[in-house]
Backbone bond lengths (Angstrom), bond angles and torsions (degrees), N, CA, C in turn:
res aa  C-N    CA-C-N  psi(-1)  N-CA   C-N-CA  omega(-1)  CA-C   N-CA-C  phi
1 X - - - 1.452 - - 1.527 108.79 -
2 X 1.327 116.17 136.58 1.457 121.22 178.69 1.522 109.36 -77.13
3 X 1.342 115.41 148.53 1.461 121.61 -179.69 1.522 110.44 -116.15
4 X 1.305 115.05 144.81 1.461 123.10 172.34 1.528 105.39 -121.69
5 X 1.337 116.29 127.28 1.463 120.34 -179.73 1.523 109.21 -108.06
6 X 1.331 115.63 127.28 1.462 121.52 -176.84 1.526 110.91 -134.02
7 X 1.330 113.77 164.42 1.464 121.87 166.95 1.521 105.94 -114.27
8 X 1.337 116.44 136.62 1.462 121.22 -174.48 1.520 110.40 -131.28
9 X 1.352 115.37 139.67 1.459 121.82 -177.43 1.516 111.50 -102.91
10 X 1.329 116.00 131.19 1.453 122.18 169.32 1.524 105.66 -98.18
11 X 1.341 115.59 109.87 1.463 121.78 -178.08 1.527 107.86 -119.46
12 X 1.335 115.64 118.67 1.462 121.26 -179.55 1.528 109.14 -118.21
13 X 1.332 114.96 159.75 1.464 119.27 176.71 1.525 110.31 -116.96
14 X 1.316 115.93 -179.39 1.465 121.51 -176.61 1.523 112.79 -67.77
15 X 1.335 117.90 -16.15 1.474 121.90 179.40 1.528 112.35 -92.21
16 X 1.327 117.34 17.78 1.470 121.89 -177.93 1.525 111.76 57.95
17 X 1.318 115.79 43.56 1.456 121.54 176.20 1.525 109.21 -115.53
18 X 1.327 114.55 151.40 1.464 123.26 -179.11 1.521 108.52 -110.11
19 X 1.329 116.70 133.11 1.455 121.58 178.70 1.529 110.32 -82.25
20 X 1.331 116.10 126.91 1.457 122.33 176.20 1.521 109.39 -128.25
21 X 1.329 115.91 152.41 1.461 121.34 177.74 1.528 109.39 -130.84
22 X 1.332 114.29 155.94 1.464 120.63 173.57 1.526 106.76 -123.75
23 X 1.319 115.15 125.31 1.462 119.75 -179.81 1.523 110.04 -79.66
24 X 1.327 116.07 154.47 1.468 121.15 179.26 1.526 110.57 -54.30
25 X 1.316 115.47 142.77 1.470 123.48 176.62 1.525 113.60 62.91
26 X 1.337 117.03 25.77 1.468 121.18 174.18 1.528 108.63 -130.43
27 X 1.331 115.80 163.56 1.465 120.83 -177.19 1.525 113.06 -102.64
28 X 1.325 117.87 -25.06 1.457 121.14 -168.73 1.520 113.29 -96.52
29 X 1.342 115.58 139.43 1.457 121.69 171.25 1.520 108.13 -85.13
30 X 1.333 115.67 145.01 1.463 121.14 -175.68 1.517 110.25 -153.77
31 X 1.330 115.63 179.52 1.449 121.84 177.05 1.529 109.81 -69.05
32 X 1.322 115.21 151.87 1.459 120.49 166.65 1.527 106.54 -62.61
33 X 1.319 116.51 138.20 1.457 120.14 179.16 1.505 110.30 153.31
34 X 1.322 115.92 -171.83 1.455 118.27 -179.79 1.498 113.06 -179.29
35 X 1.327 113.98 -174.31 1.457 122.38 -174.77 1.522 112.07 -72.64
36 X 1.321 114.57 142.80 1.454 121.12 176.70 1.526 109.62 -72.53
37 X 1.323 116.43 136.76 1.465 121.93 171.64 1.530 107.22 -78.31
38 X 1.348 117.92 160.09 1.469 119.33 177.26 1.538 111.27 -54.60
39 X 1.315 116.29 132.88 1.469 123.57 178.69 1.531 113.95 61.94
40 X 1.325 117.99 22.38 1.463 121.50 178.84 1.530 109.02 -102.07
41 X 1.308 116.41 132.23 1.469 120.82 177.34 1.526 109.45 -71.21
42 X 1.338 118.11 147.27 1.464 120.09 179.41 1.527 113.30 -55.03
43 X 1.337 117.02 -37.18 1.466 119.86 -179.47 1.532 110.86 -64.21
44 X 1.326 116.62 -40.78 1.471 120.60 178.63 1.525 110.30 -66.55
45 X 1.330 116.77 -42.01 1.464 121.06 176.57 1.519 109.89 -57.51
46 X 1.317 115.72 -47.70 1.460 120.86 -175.95 1.524 111.61 -59.61
47 X 1.315 117.18 -48.95 1.463 120.32 -177.97 1.527 110.83 -66.09
48 X 1.325 117.69 -37.16 1.471 121.81 177.03 1.522 110.34 -64.23
49 X 1.325 117.05 -46.54 1.467 121.32 -177.84 1.534 111.76 -66.57
50 X 1.323 117.94 -37.01 1.465 120.61 177.34 1.526 109.40 -60.50
51 X 1.323 117.04 -46.82 1.469 120.67 179.43 1.528 110.88 -63.56
52 X 1.353 116.78 -42.20 1.463 120.66 -177.95 1.531 112.38 -69.52
53 X 1.326 117.59 -41.18 1.467 121.02 -170.96 1.524 113.87 -87.93
54 X 1.338 117.33 -35.90 1.474 118.30 -177.11 1.526 113.10 -127.37
55 X 1.334 117.61 7.14 1.451 121.82 168.77 1.515 117.19 67.72
56 X 1.320 117.99 26.02 1.462 121.01 179.14 1.529 110.02 -132.17
57 X 1.312 115.58 165.66 1.458 120.83 173.80 1.525 108.73 -90.11
58 X 1.308 115.85 138.89 1.459 120.19 178.04 1.513 110.78 -111.50
59 X 1.323 114.91 153.25 1.460 121.52 173.04 1.520 107.36 -122.04
60 X 1.325 116.50 120.58 1.464 120.25 178.78 1.527 108.62 -72.19
61 X 1.329 114.91 125.17 1.461 121.41 -179.32 1.532 112.15 -98.38
62 X 1.346 114.88 -34.18 1.466 118.65 -173.22 1.527 109.67 -162.86
63 X 1.337 116.51 141.47 1.462 121.67 170.01 1.522 106.59 -85.33
64 X 1.327 116.76 119.29 1.467 121.04 -178.27 1.521 110.28 -84.47
65 X 1.348 117.02 -41.21 1.455 118.58 177.52 1.517 112.66 156.40
66 X 1.346 114.03 176.00 1.461 122.71 176.09 1.524 106.55 -107.82
67 X 1.321 116.01 127.48 1.465 120.14 -173.69 1.522 110.21 -131.83
68 X 1.328 115.75 153.33 1.462 122.09 175.17 1.527 108.34 -121.51
69 X 1.340 115.74 124.99 1.461 122.58 179.73 1.523 108.09 -142.48
70 X 1.332 117.63 165.46 1.466 118.29 172.25 1.532 109.59 -63.77
71 X 1.324 117.24 144.47 1.461 120.69 175.62 1.522 108.97 -71.56
72 X 1.331 116.43 143.20 1.467 120.65 -176.38 1.518 112.35 -73.56
73 X 1.318 117.03 -41.79 1.464 120.05 -170.28 1.521 114.97 -112.33
74 X 1.325 117.89 -3.34 1.462 121.35 178.56 1.527 108.71 -121.05
75 X 1.314 116.42 108.05 1.469 120.66 -178.85 1.520 110.07 -60.52
76 X 1.320 116.15 146.58 1.463 123.05 177.11 1.521 113.74 59.35
77 X 1.324 117.28 30.12 1.455 121.49 175.10 1.529 108.96 -120.06
78 X 1.325 115.02 143.53 1.455 121.96 174.10 1.524 107.58 -96.71
79 X 1.312 116.66 131.92 1.458 121.76 177.91 1.524 108.56 -98.54
80 X 1.319 116.31 121.42 1.464 122.00 173.52 1.523 105.80 -103.60
81 X 1.328 116.38 117.05 1.465 121.03 -172.81 1.512 111.47 -119.73
82 X 1.327 114.52 132.57 1.461 122.37 169.27 1.527 104.90 -99.88
83 X 1.332 116.03 113.08 1.462 121.04 -170.09 1.533 109.59 -109.71
84 X 1.338 114.37 132.81 1.460 121.67 -176.50 1.527 110.62 -131.04
85 X 1.328 115.16 143.40 1.450 120.73 169.35 1.523 106.61 -81.75
86 X 1.330 115.87 128.16 1.466 121.10 -174.16 1.527 109.97 -128.74
87 X 1.312 115.41 140.05 1.467 122.35 172.16 1.523 106.74 -104.75
88 X 1.335 116.27 136.47 1.467 119.75 176.84 1.518 109.06 -111.05
89 X 1.346 115.81 153.42 1.457 120.86 -170.89 1.525 114.87 -93.47
90 X 1.332 117.09 -7.73 1.466 120.04 179.36 1.521 109.12 -158.81
91 X 1.331 116.48 177.87 1.458 120.66 -177.81 1.528 110.38 -67.46
92 X 1.342 117.39 132.12 1.466 120.63 179.89 1.524 111.28 -72.15
93 X 1.321 115.31 148.67 1.467 122.91 177.44 1.520 108.26 -131.73
94 X 1.324 116.82 138.77 1.465 121.26 178.79 1.527 110.03 -60.50
95 X 1.337 115.64 131.86 1.467 122.97 178.83 1.537 107.91 -137.73
96 X 1.321 115.82 178.68 1.473 124.31 168.79 1.528 112.07 45.86
97 X 1.347 115.81 -125.83 1.471 120.48 -173.63 1.519 113.50 -90.35
98 X 1.327 117.99 10.15 1.460 120.88 -177.09 1.533 110.19 -79.88
99 X 1.332 116.13 127.13 1.463 121.65 179.18 1.526 111.45 -93.49
100 X 1.332 115.98 -32.64 1.459 120.38 -173.30 1.522 109.06 -153.62
101 X 1.329 116.18 148.02 1.455 122.18 179.53 1.522 106.97 -137.01
102 X 1.324 116.89 141.34 1.467 118.76 174.88 1.521 110.83 -153.12
103 X 1.332 113.72 152.67 1.460 122.10 172.72 1.521 106.09 -96.33
104 X 1.326 117.54 126.26 1.470 119.62 176.99 1.522 109.41 -108.57
105 X 1.305 115.15 145.20 1.459 122.77 -177.84 1.526 109.33 -77.76
106 X 1.332 116.48 125.76 1.468 120.34 -178.23 1.521 112.70 -68.20
107 X 1.324 117.36 -22.43 1.459 120.48 -176.58 1.516 114.56 -87.24
108 X 1.325 117.49 -3.38 1.464 121.28 -174.91 1.529 108.98 -122.30
109 X 1.325 116.08 138.82 1.471 118.74 174.43 1.519 108.33 -70.55
110 X 1.289 116.07 124.22 1.467 122.37 -177.18 1.520 110.94 -81.53
111 X 1.302 115.65 142.42 1.460 121.16 174.30 1.532 111.39 -94.16
112 X 1.327 115.75 -9.53 1.468 121.75 179.30 1.524 110.35 -63.10
113 X 1.326 116.43 150.88 1.458 120.42 172.86 1.515 108.26 -71.91
114 X 1.314 115.55 117.48 1.460 120.79 -178.12 1.527 110.27 -115.08
115 X 1.329 115.41 145.72 1.463 121.54 177.57 1.530 109.98 -65.48
116 X 1.345 117.40 151.62 1.471 119.69 178.75 1.533 113.53 -55.28
117 X 1.334 117.98 -39.23 1.467 119.40 178.01 1.526 110.64 -58.44
118 X 1.318 116.72 -40.15 1.465 121.39 -178.77 1.521 111.03 -66.17
119 X 1.333 116.89 -47.49 1.472 119.54 -176.04 1.528 112.61 -75.59
120 X 1.351 117.10 -37.01 1.469 120.16 -173.49 1.525 113.55 -86.22
121 X 1.330 117.01 -28.26 1.464 120.45 -172.87 1.532 112.37 -121.37
122 X 1.316 116.62 -57.01 1.460 120.43 -168.63 1.526 112.76 -68.51
123 X 1.330 118.10 -51.05 1.468 119.12 -178.99 1.529 112.18 -60.90
124 X 1.338 119.65 -46.42 1.474 117.90 177.19 1.536 112.26 -60.59
125 X 1.324 117.64 -39.51 1.467 120.34 179.00 1.530 110.17 -64.13
126 X 1.318 116.64 -46.63 1.471 120.74 -179.28 1.524 111.40 -61.22
127 X 1.315 116.35 -43.50 1.466 119.26 -179.05 1.518 111.41 -63.93
128 X 1.320 117.54 -29.67 1.463 121.36 179.75 1.525 112.90 -85.65
129 X 1.347 118.06 -28.03 1.455 120.51 -169.32 1.527 116.25 -122.52
130 X 1.314 118.87 -14.60 1.466 119.04 -167.56 1.524 112.89 -64.59
131 X 1.303 118.90 -28.79 1.463 119.91 178.76 1.527 110.41 -63.84
132 X 1.337 116.62 -28.23 1.462 121.28 179.94 1.530 110.93 -92.33
133 X 1.321 116.89 -12.16 1.457 120.78 -173.45 1.524 111.39 -79.96
134 X 1.323 114.43 157.13 1.453 120.64 173.40 1.513 107.47 -76.51
135 X 1.325 117.27 124.96 1.458 120.40 -178.05 1.518 110.53 -113.62
136 X 1.316 115.71 166.70 1.469 121.97 -178.34 1.516 109.62 -65.64
């Protein structure tokens, strides 16, 4: 099975909402983030992707973990994700390849198409920890 390695940002706001984006020509909403460049540290990838995708500077607050899930948009690929809790300094704006952005409520089951990383890892983590987390 082919692997895709990414860095992904968990960005929450004061209303207990999680920021998700959908890239152009894809169906699934997911964390801001992207693929690591050769010899690039996950933290550097994450900060670069935040600036590219939502036009703001991010501050890494916490390393949540390394996770393996099915890739959302590439069939038969394993997604290896380095996931970080991130604080952003201003309101995010759609940039680059992002088609749509939304804040989802952590207390409500979403009907939106969500990436496996979001449903299997990020939402359960946020529901358990976000009250203690640093929020925007």
